N, C-alpha and C positions, 0 to 999 in steps of 0.2 A: 520551379522551387518549389516547397514549403510558404505559408506568405502570414502570419497570425498576431495581430493586434489585443492584447489579455489585457485581464483588468484586477489586481487584490486591491482590498482594504482587511486589513485586522486592527486586535487591540487586546493587547497582554498588563495581565498585572497579575504583581510577585506579592505576599504577603507571609514579617514575619523571619523577615532580611531577607533573604531567596526558598526558604523552605517548600515554598508552595510559589507556583506558577502555574498557573488558568492560563487561555490563548485560544482565541475563536477567530481567522480568516474565512472574509467573503472571497467566492473567485469568478471572475469572468475570463473564455477562451472563445474567440471567433476566431477559425480555423481555413483557409482558403487555399483549393492545394494541396490537400493532405498525403502523400503518400501511400500507399496500399499495400498486400501485396495480393496479385486477384492470381487466385491458386488452379481453376480449371486451362490461363493458362503459363505458369507458373514464368510469370515477371513481375514487376513493380507500375504503377501506374498512378497517377493520380488522383484520388480520390472522391476530386470535391471538397467537404471541409465537411467544414461540421458546426455546433455550438457544446459548451462544455461548459454549464455555472454546478459550484460547489459550495458547499462549507466545508471545512478544517476545526476539528479543536486539542489540545489539550489537555490533560490537570497531570504536573508532577508537585509528589512528592516526596520532600527529602527528611527522615525525622533526624536521621543523627550522616556522619560523618558514611560510614562505614553504610546505610542502607537505601534509595534506589528504588521512586514505584512510584511509574506512569499510565496513564488509561489517555489512550488518540481515541478519535468516529473519520469519522471520515462522508461524506454523500453531498450524492454527486445527484443533485438533483435533475440535472438534464443533460445530456452526452449526448446529443443525437443525430446525425446526418445532416445535409442541402435538406436529400430529403424526407425529415425529419421525423422516419428512423430509427427507435434511437441503439444508439449504436457497434455495431457488439464486443464481447472480449469486457465491460464496461456496468461493474455491478454497480444496485445502486451502493452497497454501505458498505465502509468496513471496519467493524470495532481491534482493537486494542488493545492489553493485561498484559505491564513488563514491570519486570520486580530485577531489580542488582544490588547483590550482597554482597560485602571483601569484606576477613577477614587474613588480615600480616597478611600473606603472600596472594593469594586464593583470591577470586571472585566467581561468586555463583552467578552464574544473570535465568530469565525463561523469556518467555514469552510465547506468550495465548495472540490466538488469530484467527478473526473470525469474516467470516467476505461475502455473499450476499450470493446467489443462482446467478447465474452470467451469461446469455443466450451465445452458442460461435457457431459464426460460419466456415463453411467452410466451400463448396461451391453455387456460393449467392444463395440470395436470402431465402429462397424453394428452399433451402437447406439442414437451416436455421435447425436449433436447436439448447434443448435448454442446461447448463451442464449447472450442477444440486448447489448450492451453498457451504462451504468447509468451513472451519472452524483445525488451523493444526500450531500445537506445540511444537513448540525451539527451547531445549532446553543445552548450560551452556557450563564446565568447570574448567580454570584460565588461571598456572600459574605463574606469578610472575619475577618471582628467584633467581631466575639467572639472568639476569643482563645482562647483556644487549636485547636474548631473544623468550619466548611467552610457547614456551606448554600447554594447551589445553584441550580439552579432549568434549566433543561436540555431538550434537543429536538434533538432526531437521525433525521433523514432519514425523517427529512421538506415535502420532494418534497412527499415522501410515493412511491417507487419508488420497486417493486418488481430487486430484486436480491442472488445472492447468497453468499456466502465465502466459503472457502475451498469443499461446499460443498453444504453449509446451507442454508436451506430459514433465509434469516432475515426479522427482525420482522420493 
Protein backbone atom coordinates (compact mmCIF):
# COMPACT_ATOMS: atom_id res chain seq x y z
CA UNK A 1 0.00 0.00 0.00
CA UNK A 2 1.06 3.59 -0.55
CA UNK A 3 2.03 5.78 2.37
CA UNK A 4 2.33 9.57 2.08
CA UNK A 5 3.12 12.43 4.44
CA UNK A 6 2.28 15.86 3.06
CA UNK A 7 2.32 19.47 4.18
CA UNK A 8 0.96 22.60 2.59
CA UNK A 9 0.52 26.17 3.70
CA UNK A 10 -0.91 29.10 1.83
CA UNK A 11 -2.31 32.59 1.89
CA UNK A 12 -5.37 34.05 0.17
CA UNK A 13 -6.20 37.74 -0.11
CA UNK A 14 -9.41 39.34 -1.38
CA UNK A 15 -9.63 42.97 -2.47
CA UNK A 16 -12.56 45.22 -3.45
CA UNK A 17 -15.11 42.88 -1.94
CA UNK A 18 -14.37 39.68 -3.80
CA UNK A 19 -13.64 41.33 -7.17
CA UNK A 20 -9.94 40.40 -6.95
CA UNK A 21 -8.70 37.31 -5.21
CA UNK A 22 -5.05 36.18 -5.06
CA UNK A 23 -3.64 33.08 -3.43
CA UNK A 24 -0.34 31.26 -3.12
CA UNK A 25 0.29 27.82 -1.59
CA UNK A 26 3.54 25.98 -0.85
CA UNK A 27 3.28 22.18 -0.75
CA UNK A 28 5.60 19.29 0.06
CA UNK A 29 4.85 15.56 -0.30
CA UNK A 30 7.00 12.65 0.90
CA UNK A 31 5.68 9.33 -0.47
CA UNK A 32 6.77 5.77 0.33
CA UNK A 33 5.91 2.71 -1.71
CA UNK A 34 4.10 4.49 -4.53
CA UNK A 35 2.43 2.19 -7.04
CA UNK A 36 3.81 2.40 -10.59
CA UNK A 37 3.20 0.46 -13.80
CA UNK A 38 6.06 -1.75 -15.02
CA UNK A 39 5.77 -1.61 -18.83
CA UNK A 40 8.44 -4.32 -19.32
CA UNK A 41 6.43 -6.89 -17.34
CA UNK A 42 2.95 -5.37 -17.82
CA UNK A 43 2.18 -5.26 -14.11
CA UNK A 44 1.89 -2.85 -11.18
CA UNK A 45 4.53 -2.77 -8.45
CA UNK A 46 5.75 -0.61 -5.60
CA UNK A 47 7.97 2.10 -7.05
CA UNK A 48 9.78 3.19 -3.90
CA UNK A 49 8.23 6.64 -3.43
CA UNK A 50 9.84 10.05 -3.69
CA UNK A 51 9.54 13.73 -2.85
CA UNK A 52 7.49 16.44 -4.51
CA UNK A 53 7.44 20.11 -3.62
CA UNK A 54 6.37 23.31 -5.27
CA UNK A 55 4.19 26.39 -5.32
CA UNK A 56 0.69 26.93 -6.69
CA UNK A 57 -0.71 30.41 -7.21
CA UNK A 58 -3.73 32.01 -8.83
CA UNK A 59 -5.31 35.38 -9.44
CA UNK A 60 -9.05 35.74 -10.12
CA UNK A 61 -10.65 39.00 -11.25
CA UNK A 62 -14.42 39.49 -11.46
CA UNK A 63 -14.88 43.05 -12.80
CA UNK A 64 -18.65 42.59 -13.11
CA UNK A 65 -21.27 39.94 -12.42
CA UNK A 66 -21.05 38.46 -15.94
CA UNK A 67 -17.28 38.28 -16.45
CA UNK A 68 -14.63 36.17 -14.70
CA UNK A 69 -10.91 36.21 -15.55
CA UNK A 70 -8.42 33.81 -13.98
CA UNK A 71 -4.72 33.05 -14.22
CA UNK A 72 -2.88 30.25 -12.43
CA UNK A 73 0.71 29.06 -12.16
CA UNK A 74 2.21 25.91 -10.66
CA UNK A 75 5.93 25.24 -10.22
CA UNK A 76 7.11 21.75 -9.28
CA UNK A 77 10.54 22.62 -7.94
CA UNK A 78 11.20 19.04 -6.88
CA UNK A 79 9.57 15.87 -8.19
CA UNK A 80 12.05 13.11 -7.71
CA UNK A 81 12.03 9.44 -6.98
CA UNK A 82 14.01 7.94 -4.08
CA UNK A 83 17.08 7.55 -6.32
CA UNK A 84 17.14 11.33 -6.94
CA UNK A 85 16.08 11.12 -10.61
CA UNK A 86 13.21 13.42 -11.62
CA UNK A 87 9.92 11.53 -11.76
CA UNK A 88 8.63 11.01 -15.27
CA UNK A 89 5.54 12.88 -16.49
CA UNK A 90 6.15 15.81 -14.11
CA UNK A 91 6.88 19.07 -15.91
CA UNK A 92 8.32 21.90 -13.82
CA UNK A 93 5.88 24.62 -14.89
CA UNK A 94 2.19 24.97 -15.74
CA UNK A 95 0.44 28.22 -16.68
CA UNK A 96 -3.24 28.84 -17.35
CA UNK A 97 -5.30 31.83 -18.48
CA UNK A 98 -9.06 31.55 -18.45
CA UNK A 99 -12.09 33.72 -19.10
CA UNK A 100 -15.83 33.18 -18.82
CA UNK A 101 -18.52 35.61 -19.86
CA UNK A 102 -22.29 35.26 -19.46
CA UNK A 103 -25.05 37.02 -21.34
CA UNK A 104 -28.59 36.03 -20.39
CA UNK A 105 -28.66 32.20 -20.80
CA UNK A 106 -25.38 31.91 -22.76
CA UNK A 107 -21.92 31.42 -21.28
CA UNK A 108 -18.77 31.55 -23.40
CA UNK A 109 -15.59 30.31 -21.75
CA UNK A 110 -12.05 29.64 -22.88
CA UNK A 111 -8.84 28.46 -21.24
CA UNK A 112 -5.30 28.68 -22.58
CA UNK A 113 -2.85 26.30 -20.85
CA UNK A 114 0.88 25.80 -21.16
CA UNK A 115 2.89 22.87 -19.82
CA UNK A 116 6.68 22.53 -19.86
CA UNK A 117 8.40 19.62 -21.51
CA UNK A 118 8.49 16.40 -19.52
CA UNK A 119 10.39 13.14 -19.55
CA UNK A 120 8.48 10.01 -20.56
CA UNK A 121 9.71 6.50 -19.79
CA UNK A 122 8.46 3.26 -21.32
CA UNK A 123 11.04 0.52 -20.70
CA UNK A 124 13.32 1.78 -17.93
CA UNK A 125 15.41 4.90 -17.43
CA UNK A 126 17.45 4.20 -20.60
CA UNK A 127 14.29 4.53 -22.69
CA UNK A 128 13.36 8.04 -21.47
CA UNK A 129 12.74 10.80 -23.95
CA UNK A 130 11.68 14.44 -23.66
CA UNK A 131 8.12 15.17 -24.69
CA UNK A 132 8.01 18.79 -25.90
CA UNK A 133 6.08 21.54 -24.14
CA UNK A 134 2.40 21.85 -25.04
CA UNK A 135 0.13 24.89 -25.41
CA UNK A 136 -3.56 24.02 -25.34
CA UNK A 137 -6.69 26.05 -25.99
CA UNK A 138 -10.14 24.83 -24.97
CA UNK A 139 -13.41 26.72 -25.44
CA UNK A 140 -17.08 26.11 -24.79
CA UNK A 141 -20.46 27.73 -25.35
CA UNK A 142 -23.24 26.75 -22.91
CA UNK A 143 -26.97 27.49 -23.13
CA UNK A 144 -28.85 27.25 -19.82
CA UNK A 145 -32.34 28.21 -20.99
CA UNK A 146 -33.89 24.73 -20.85
CA UNK A 147 -33.70 24.03 -17.11
CA UNK A 148 -32.76 21.46 -15.86
CA UNK A 149 -30.92 20.65 -19.11
CA UNK A 150 -27.84 22.54 -20.34
CA UNK A 151 -26.86 22.44 -24.00
CA UNK A 152 -23.23 22.99 -24.81
CA UNK A 153 -20.75 23.00 -27.64
CA UNK A 154 -17.15 22.37 -26.65
CA UNK A 155 -13.86 22.29 -28.53
CA UNK A 156 -10.77 20.93 -26.78
CA UNK A 157 -7.18 21.18 -27.97
CA UNK A 158 -8.04 23.72 -30.67
CA UNK A 159 -4.33 24.07 -31.62
CA UNK A 160 -4.24 20.29 -32.34
CA UNK A 161 -1.20 19.69 -30.09
CA UNK A 162 0.28 16.21 -29.75
CA UNK A 163 0.71 15.60 -26.02
CA UNK A 164 0.17 13.02 -23.27
CA UNK A 165 -1.50 13.05 -19.87
CA UNK A 166 -0.52 10.35 -17.36
CA UNK A 167 1.11 8.37 -20.16
CA UNK A 168 -1.88 8.44 -22.53
CA UNK A 169 -1.93 10.26 -25.88
CA UNK A 170 -4.65 12.90 -25.78
CA UNK A 171 -7.06 13.68 -28.64
